[in-house]
C-alpha positions, -999 to +999 in steps of 0.1 A: +313-315-514+297-337-542+267-323-566+228-327-550+219-344-582+253-371-578+240-379-547+206-389-549+215-411-578+241-427-554+214-433-532+193-445-554+217-468-566+226-481-531+190-491-523+191-510-556+221-529-548+209-535-510+175-544-521+191-569-552+216-588-528+197-594-500+175-608-524+196-630-543+225-638-521+220-636-487+209-669-471+204-663-434+174-680-418+173-650-398+166-629-426+125-622-429+103-607-453+122-573-457+115-545-480+147-519-485+122-486-484+152-458-491+187-450-488+203-418-479+239-408-484+261-379-467+269-354-490+308-366-492+296-403-501+312-417-468+280-429-453+249-448-463+222-452-444+194-478-455+157-478-444+139-510-446+107-528-430+099-563-420+065-582-421+064-596-387+063-590-353+094-574-328+110-614-331+112-610-368+125-572-367+152-586-344+160-612-360+164-594-396+183-566-380+210-591-367+212-607-401+214-575-420+245-570-395+260-597-402+260-594-442+271-554-439+309-566-452+293-585-481+264-556-485+293-528-483+319-544-507+291-556-534+283-515-528+316-499-534+325-521-565+296-508-583+295-473-572+332-474-585+341-450-557+374-442-541+357-450-507+334-476-500+305-460-481+297-475-445+267-486-443+242-482-418+207-504-417+176-486-400+138-499-391+117-478-411+088-475-388+067-454-412+034-478-411+038-477-379+036-442-375+012-444-399-012-465-380-010-440-348-020-407-371-052-428-381-059-439-349-056-401-335-077-389-366-104-415-358-103-403-323-106-365-333-134-374-356-153-391-325-147-363-302-160-336-330-188-361-335-198-362-299-197-322-295-218-317-325-243-341-302-238-321-276-245-289-291-274-298-311-292-305-277-277-274-257-301-245-247-293-213-236-286-205-202-305-176-194-328-157-222-321-160-258-317-126-259-296-116-231-291-078-240-323-053-225-342-039-254-361-011-247-389-005-269-409+022-252-399+058-269-408+079-240-378+064-217-358+072-246-367+111-246-367+115-206-332+098-205-320+126-239-332+152-216-314+141-181-283+139-199-285+177-220-294+191-183-264+175-169-241+193-194-256+225-194-251+226-153-217+217-156-200+215-187-167+197-177-191+167-169-186+167-129-212+169-103-227+204-099-217+218-062 
């Protein structure tokens, strides 16, 4: 296995090389407005995954994917020569859909904010279903004194707390 720092350096170099070759050497008309966003390489340096974004609709994305697939041999040989490894890593191109995920998360957050605002609006107009103080409050001390006397009488009649026979 390789050193993780070495793997990261090679992955960064793969990203730079692919971006440079795509910009300068590939003349495929199907290639759209592409940005190479990231590259990851396995620890054994045999397989590299290159992430890219394309400006445009689904047709432009499909055309760019086809152009990258057809230029894979040129890209692999260029990367292999530049890295100086025994085996040139195989390249896999993956459309990076981070922007779509960001938009989806922003939409979800906006919906949550709207739902929270609606709950706050409803809570501001809310009233109690019953009284504001649902528990009985006895302010009369005479009722308390008679209740305490009744409890004391029950205890003296039957100390176990059961009913007297």
